[in-house]
C-alpha positions in Angstrom: 23.3 -80.2 -160.3 21.7 -81.6 -157.2 18.2 -81.1 -158.6 19.3 -83.2 -161.6 20.4 -85.9 -159.3 17.3 -85.7 -157.3 15.2 -86.1 -160.4 17.2 -89.1 -161.5 16.8 -90.6 -158.0 13.0 -90.0 -158.2 12.7 -91.5 -161.6 15.1 -94.6 -160.9 13.4 -95.9 -157.6 9.9 -94.4 -158.2 9.8 -92.2 -155.1 7.5 -89.3 -154.6 8.7 -86.2 -152.8 6.1 -86.5 -150.1 7.8 -89.7 -148.9 10.5 -87.5 -147.4 8.2 -84.8 -145.8 6.6 -81.7 -146.9 7.8 -79.6 -149.8 8.6 -76.7 -147.7 11.8 -74.7 -148.2 14.7 -75.6 -146.0 17.5 -73.5 -145.0 21.1 -73.9 -143.9 22.2 -72.5 -140.5 23.7 -69.5 -142.5 20.1 -68.7 -143.9 20.8 -69.8 -147.5 18.2 -72.0 -149.3 19.0 -75.7 -149.7 18.3 -77.4 -153.0 15.5 -80.0 -152.7 18.0 -82.9 -153.2 20.3 -81.5 -150.6 17.3 -81.3 -148.2 16.5 -84.9 -148.8 20.2 -86.1 -148.4 20.6 -84.2 -145.2 17.6 -86.1 -143.6 19.8 -89.1 -143.5 22.9 -87.4 -142.0 24.8 -88.1 -140.0 25.0 -91.7 -140.7 25.6 -94.1 -137.8 28.9 -95.8 -137.8 27.2 -99.0 -138.8 25.3 -97.5 -141.7 28.3 -95.7 -142.9 30.2 -98.9 -142.7 27.6 -100.9 -144.6 27.2 -98.1 -147.3 31.0 -97.8 -147.7 31.3 -101.6 -148.1 28.7 -101.5 -150.9 30.3 -98.6 -152.6 32.3 -100.8 -154.9 29.4 -103.2 -156.0 26.8 -105.5 -154.8 27.5 -108.0 -152.1 25.8 -110.6 -149.9 25.5 -110.2 -146.2 28.5 -112.3 -145.2 30.9 -110.4 -147.4 29.5 -107.2 -146.2 30.1 -108.2 -142.6 33.6 -109.5 -143.3 34.6 -106.3 -145.2 33.3 -104.0 -142.2 35.3 -106.0 -139.8 38.4 -106.1 -141.7 38.3 -102.3 -142.4 37.6 -101.5 -138.9 40.4 -103.7 -137.7 37.7 -105.4 -135.5 36.3 -102.3 -133.9 33.0 -103.0 -135.6 32.1 -106.5 -134.6 28.4 -107.2 -135.0 26.4 -110.4 -135.5 24.4 -111.3 -138.6 21.1 -110.4 -137.0 22.2 -106.8 -136.3 23.6 -106.5 -139.8 20.4 -107.9 -141.5 18.2 -105.6 -139.4 20.4 -102.6 -140.6 20.3 -103.8 -144.1 16.6 -104.2 -144.2 16.1 -100.7 -142.5 18.5 -99.1 -145.1 16.5 -100.9 -147.8 13.2 -99.6 -146.4 14.8 -96.0 -146.5 15.7 -96.5 -150.1 19.4 -96.2 -149.5 19.9 -100.0 -150.5 18.1 -102.3 -152.7 17.9 -106.0 -152.3 18.7 -107.9 -155.5 17.5 -111.1 -156.9 19.5 -114.3 -155.9 22.7 -114.2 -157.9 22.8 -117.9 -158.9 25.2 -118.9 -156.3 23.1 -122.1 -155.5 22.4 -120.8 -151.9 19.0 -119.1 -151.9 19.8 -118.0 -148.2 22.3 -115.5 -149.6 20.7 -112.0 -149.9 22.5 -109.6 -152.1 22.3 -105.8 -151.6 23.5 -102.8 -153.6 23.5 -98.9 -153.2 20.7 -97.1 -154.8 21.4 -93.6 -156.5 19.9 -92.0 -153.3 22.3 -94.2 -151.1 25.2 -93.3 -153.3 24.4 -89.6 -152.8 24.0 -90.0 -149.1 27.3 -91.9 -148.7 29.0 -89.2 -150.7 27.6 -86.4 -148.5 28.5 -88.4 -145.3 32.2 -89.0 -146.5 32.5 -85.1 -147.2 31.0 -84.4 -143.6 33.6 -86.9 -142.1 36.4 -85.3 -144.1 35.6 -81.9 -142.6 35.5 -83.5 -139.0 39.0 -84.9 -139.7 40.2 -81.5 -141.1 38.8 -79.7 -138.0 40.5 -82.3 -135.6 43.9 -81.5 -137.3 43.2 -77.9 -137.0 42.4 -78.1 -133.3 45.4 -80.3 -132.8 43.5 -83.3 -131.7 45.5 -85.3 -134.2 48.6 -84.6 -136.3 48.4 -84.4 -140.0 51.4 -86.7 -140.1 49.2 -89.4 -138.5 46.8 -89.4 -141.4 47.2 -92.0 -144.1 48.7 -90.7 -147.5 46.4 -91.3 -150.5 
């Protein structure tokens, strides 16, 4: 399944496998072999809190910088509070890494607004990071760092 996803990512954004390094076989800590797509996705993990917050903000569709910033601040209850310059540096880095794509101006009448969306690779990395974080939370409950009653219900 991951190989199919990887093939789709390559086809959609026109990447070559060499962009992510050599084609050598990668292994997990337990000695099992990773699929090529998994190896590429793992190169981006763990995401920084900033990168995770940006990609999570874009998970429900394209947005321009101000909306991304407002969403990040609202979701973090003010814990993530960055300026526009920091946000745009991160957006451009994530675009260079092929996790995001910058979209053409959306007809808002303000050509200063820059719109961004997740790429298929960005969606796969966000998914992998969310799973990684869920394992961390599960481990924190198991180790009694937090009580499972403190977790939000879904």
